[in-house]
C-alpha positions, 0 to 999 in steps of 0.5 A, spaced: 612 832 791 606 828 786 602 824 790 606 818 786 612 820 790 617 824 783 618 830 784 617 836 781 625 838 779 628 836 773 631 829 771 638 831 772 636 832 779 633 826 782 636 822 787 637 816 784 637 812 790 630 808 791 628 801 790 621 796 788 621 790 791 617 785 785 614 778 787 609 775 780 607 769 781 600 766 778 594 764 781 596 758 785 602 762 786 606 759 783 613 763 780 615 764 773 621 762 770 626 766 769 624 771 764 628 778 762 625 783 761 626 792 762 623 797 768 623 803 767 623 809 773 620 816 775 627 818 770 625 814 765 631 811 765 631 803 763 633 797 768 635 791 765 631 786 770 630 777 771 624 777 775 624 768 777 623 764 783 626 768 787 623 776 789 627 781 785 630 788 789 631 792 784 635 799 787 638 806 785 631 807 782 629 814 781 623 816 785 615 815 782 612 811 778 615 804 776 613 800 769 615 794 768 616 790 760 618 784 758 620 780 753 614 778 749 614 770 747 618 768 752 613 771 758 607 770 753 608 763 751 608 762 760 603 767 762 599 763 757 599 755 761 597 758 766 591 756 768 585 760 773 585 757 780 579 755 782 580 753 790 575 757 794 583 758 799 586 764 795 594 762 795 597 768 794 593 772 799 595 766 804 602 767 803 601 774 803 598 773 810 604 768 813 609 773 808 606 781 810 613 784 810 619 785 805 625 789 804 626 795 809 620 791 813 615 794 808 609 791 808 607 787 801 600 789 797 598 786 793 596 788 785 592 783 780 594 784 773 595 780 767 598 777 761 597 783 757 600 788 763 608 785 762 607 787 756 609 793 751 602 795 748 600 795 741 600 790 736 602 784 741 595 786 746 591 785 740 592 777 739 590 777 747 584 776 748 581 781 751 580 780 758 588 778 759 590 785 754 593 791 759 588 794 764 582 789 763 584 786 771 585 794 774 591 799 772 598 795 775 599 802 779 606 800 783 611 806 784 618 805 788 619 804 796 614 798 796 613 792 795 608 788 792 605 781 790 604 781 782 598 776 781 597 774 774 591 773 772 590 765 769 588 764 762 583 758 760 586 756 753 584 748 751 586 743 746 582 742 740 584 734 737 580 733 732 580 727 728 579 727 720 577 721 717 578 720 709 575 715 705 577 710 700 576 711 692 568 710 690 567 709 698 561 713 700 557 712 706 551 716 703 552 713 698 552 707 700 546 709 705 542 708 698 545 704 694 542 699 702 535 702 702 536 699 695 538 691 696 534 691 701 528 693 698 530 687 692 531 683 698 524 680 697 524 678 690 531 674 690 529 671 695 526 667 689 531 666 685 535 663 692 529 658 694 530 656 685 538 654 688 540 653 694 542 646 693 546 648 686 554 649 688 555 656 688 559 656 682 553 653 677 547 657 680 544 662 673 547 669 672 540 672 672 541 671 681 547 675 680 543 679 677 541 687 680 535 691 679 535 694 673 538 700 675 543 703 672 545 707 678 547 701 681 553 697 678 557 692 682 564 691 682 565 685 678 559 689 673 561 693 667 568 693 667 569 699 663 564 703 668 565 707 675 564 703 680 558 705 683 559 708 691 553 705 692 554 698 691 559 699 698 557 697 705 560 701 709 568 702 711 572 702 717 574 709 716 566 710 716 566 705 722 572 708 726 569 715 725 562 712 728 566 711 734 571 717 736 569 722 741 564 727 738 564 735 741 566 731 748 570 735 753 576 730 757 575 728 763 579 736 766 574 739 761 581 741 757 582 738 750 576 739 747 574 733 742 571 733 733 571 730 727 570 730 721 568 725 715 570 726 708 566 723 703 571 717 697 576 719 692 571 720 687 565 722 690 560 728 690 561 732 698 554 732 699 551 730 704 544 727 702 542 720 701 542 720 694 546 715 689 553 720 689 556 724 684 561 720 681 568 722 678 572 718 672 578 723 673 577 722 681 576 714 681 581 711 675 586 717 676 585 721 683 585 727 681 581 732 677 575 736 683 575 729 687 582 726 687 586 726 694 589 734 693 582 736 693 579 732 698 584 735 704 583 741 701 574 739 702 577 736 709 580 742 711 574 747 709 569 742 712 574 744 719 575 751 719 566 752 717 565 748 724 569 752 727 565 757 729 560 754 733 564 748 736 567 755 740 560 757 741 559 749 743 565 749 747 563 756 751 556 754 752 558 747 756 566 749 758 565 750 766 569 756 765 570 761 761 575 758 754 580 764 751 582 760 745 586 754 743 592 753 745 594 747 742 590 742 736 592 734 736 589 730 730 588 723 729 587 721 722 584 715 717 584 714 711 582 708 706 586 706 699 586 714 696 583 716 703 589 713 705 594 717 701 589 724 703 591 722 710 597 722 709 597 728 704 593 733 710 598 730 715 603 734 711 599 739 710 597 742 718 605 740 720 607 745 714 607 751 719 604 759 719 603 759 711 600 752 710 593 750 707 590 750 714 593 754 718 592 759 713 584 758 713 583 757 719 588 764 721 582 768 717 576 763 720 578 765 728 579 772 727 573 773 723 568 769 729 574 773 735 576 766 737 584 766 738 590 762 739 595 762 744 598 769 742 605 764 741 603 759 738 607 756 734 605 751 727 612 746 728 611 745 735 609 739 736 606 743 744 600 746 740 600 743 733 601 734 733 600 728 730 597 723 735 595 719 731 595 716 723 590 710 723 592 708 715 589 703 712 592 700 706 596 706 702 594 706 694 596 714 693 596 710 685 595 717 681 596 718 673 597 725 671 596 727 664 599 732 663 606 730 664 604 724 660 604 720 666 599 716 663 598 709 669 598 709 676 603 703 677 609 708 679 611 712 685 609 718 681 605 722 685 603 730 683 604 734 689 600 728 693 606 728 699 606 721 702 612 721 706 610 722 715 615 725 719 616 720 725 618 727 729 611 731 729 607 724 728 606 721 735 603 713 734 602 711 726 599 705 724 599 702 717 594 695 716 597 693 709 593 687 704 598 681 703 602 681 696 599 674 696 592 676 696 592 683 693 597 683 686 591 687 682 597 691 676 593 698 679 592 697 687 601 698 688 602 699 695 605 705 698 609 703 704 610 707 711 618 710 712 619 706 717 620 708 725 620 706 731 614 709 733 611 707 727 607 701 726 605 696 719 602 689 719 601 685 712 596 681 714 591 676 708 587 679 704 584 683 698 585 691 698 578 691 701 577 687 707 583 691 708 579 697 710 572 694 709 567 695 702 565 688 701 558 687 704 556 682 710 550 677 711 550 680 718 548 687 715 542 684 711 536 677 712 540 671 712 540 669 705 540 674 701 546 672 699 546 677 693 551 682 695 556 676 697 557 673 690 563 675 686 563 672 679 569 675 676 571 672 669 579 671 671 582 669 664 579 670 656 582 666 650 580 667 643 581 663 637 577 665 630 576 660 625 574 662 617 566 659 617 570 655 611 573 651 616 568 651 622 564 645 623 562 642 630 568 637 631 574 644 628 570 647 635 571 642 639 579 641 638 579 649 639 575 649 645 581 643 647 586 649 645 583 654 648 582 650 655 590 649 653 592 656 654 588 657 660 589 652 663 596 656 665 591 662 669 587 656 672 596 653 676 597 660 677 591 661 681 592 653 685 598 656 687 596 662 689 592 658 694 584 658 692 580 653 691 579 651 684 572 647 687 570 654 685 571 655 678 569 653 671 571 655 664 566 657 660 565 657 651 562 661 648 561 662 640 560 668 635 559 668 628 560 675 625 563 679 618 570 677 617 573 684 616 570 688 612 567 684 608 561 683 606 560 677 604 565 673 608 564 670 615 568 667 621 567 664 627 570 668 634 570 661 639 572 665 646 575 660 653 572 664 659 575 662 665 570 664 671 571 663 679 564 664 682 561 664 689 559 667 695 565 670 700 563 673 706 565 679 708 568 679 716 575 679 713 575 687 714 571 687 720 578 682 724 582 688 722 577 694 724 578 691 729 585 691 730 585 698 728 580 702 734 584 697 738 591 700 737 588 707 736 584 706 744 592 703 746 595 708 743 590 715 747 585 715 742 578 719 744 574 713 741 569 708 745 566 701 743 562 702 749 554 705 744 548 708 748 545 701 750 551 702 754 554 695 751 560 693 745 558 695 739 562 688 738 557 684 740 550 687 740 546 685 734 543 692 734 549 693 730 550 690 724 555 694 721 561 691 728 557 684 728 561 678 726 558 671 725 560 667 730 562 661 726 565 660 719 565 653 715 571 651 712 570 650 705 575 645 705 574 641 712 567 642 713 567 644 719 566 650 723 571 655 725 570 660 731 571 666 728 567 671 733 572 668 738 578 669 735 574 676 733 575 678 740 582 676 741 584 679 737 581 685 739 582 685 747 591 683 742 591 689 740 587 694 746 594 691 750 599 695 745 601 687 743 604 688 735 608 682 735 603 678 738 598 681 733 604 680 727 606 673 728 597 671 730 595 674 722 601 676 719 603 667 718 602 663 712 597 659 715 593 664 717 592 666 710 590 659 708 585 659 713 582 666 712 582 662 703 578 657 706 573 661 710 572 663 704 574 670 708 579 674 703 576 676 696 578 675 689 581 683 687 584 682 680 580 680 674 580 681 666 580 688 663 583 694 664 581 695 671 583 690 675 588 686 671 593 682 676 601 683 677 605 679 674 613 678 677 616 672 676 610 668 673 606 668 679 602 675 682 605 679 685 603 686 689 608 692 687 611 695 693 614 701 693 617 704 699 616 711 701 622 717 701 622 723 704 621 727 697 615 723 697 
């Protein structure tokens, strides 16, 4: 007879009267839920078995060596979740000491094993980290007529929680930083204009006081309507500000979750991280397509993230107090504004598309190259392993025009390959802060709403598009008297009449001016009905003598009447809504912190130029000071408590909108020109709002 007890005679002469007893536990002495498998005895005969929370006794075996093979997916799914025992005491050994004997009073023997020891050899082993493959805990030797306790080595797979931040159309932090330096350098020069005009109403300040230095790389949002809006003329958006508050390269308290974040520059701007004027694309900013379009930015975000994975894992292994085997779950927090909001929603679709998705394929390629392991049974379609934990969305404006499909306008629901519908079963929580249709009503800025779900929340808020998501400057970022970045100077309407030179006279000019004024009054009245302060408006006229048609002899006069709004607008409304999104994100468990390196809240630290707000603001109608700082603090606390009903009642009420307009906190986003005309419905301004369907 051999050392294992196997006889040397033929299989047909074996006696099937032997047994084996098995107790399979993890390092914490916890049993496994029922898993089916096969036991092969010394004769090669296979026996169906089930391991469970009870000792497994198999009788009727041929003598000799025993091998086990459990069903791969059920076994590995359980085993990969069992963690190492970090305590000084060994629970398995303690149990053995208390229960030393098994079947037929045999002495129980301890066998150390890996999860790979109990599955078949072959491709499956390659999906396991080396230390969990068969034989890595020592040879598993099982023989009949023995009682064994098989202790499975614990695994330490971690969760990667990833914050993905997609900036808005024409928003680019690196370019904004460059522009801020330009503005700061010009502040001293501009002060002369301030001193010369400080006693005048803002609407009467001369045109030269509104001009930025002669730099073709820098266009204001109200200048050169036909040009690409410069990302250098914007402040940081709420996307960037939330990115800075999201935890980075840190573990949670029990070292089971690791946090990382990625910022993706805005639609229509380049991907460079250099502090410089961004490469900007008319195709991207105007149509949402091209190399810097919505879907392209999603690809950029995936590429950025996958490129960081090797360094992240190197960092994790260096900092983790325990050996890390790989990744058991991806959790995503996706934030976005404007077309970046559309990108965030499309990104969510992409990561939830399963193992054949763009993200899964790119990540798998990176992990294989770097020998980074996902758990052996990784299901991209299961929230236990891939989940969107939070979507923080500011005013989605997909606005995709597809010229190659003869779709020449963004004013529709045809968004090409961009997918906006969110699966409420896969997205744990979602918040959408939208601009009210009464204060943001540009034709080209239609709102793409959320699909309704109990775990999705949508708040309609007073303000223009960038009052919600950020980008307008606050005086908090500058010297107190530097008002240039706060000026709003826009042509709201324009009417023209031509007079033949033969008929032109001062009397005729005055008659035409009166006629043009009458025509402009319709727009003026609509502006008043919308709630704007009409003291900020004025009508200006200009006349131009020119040739009439192709004639070299005949001349005519072009008389133009223009309705303008010119005023100072505070850029602090988006900072209120930043607090709303931050507070709700914190409430829903997003790994953010508003305590800075000085151990001080960013909201009240005077050094935090992009987070603080003025304590008070002047009401332009009542001339009373309004405690804006107090309001912001109250709303922040309300959001942190997750009180959606009170938030909605406080911020969406008509009286609150009126108050914000009187405080000059709401920007007038529409103007004449092809880029930002208002949308008219039944003779008044109203935003086009699109519902979200599952096919979107």
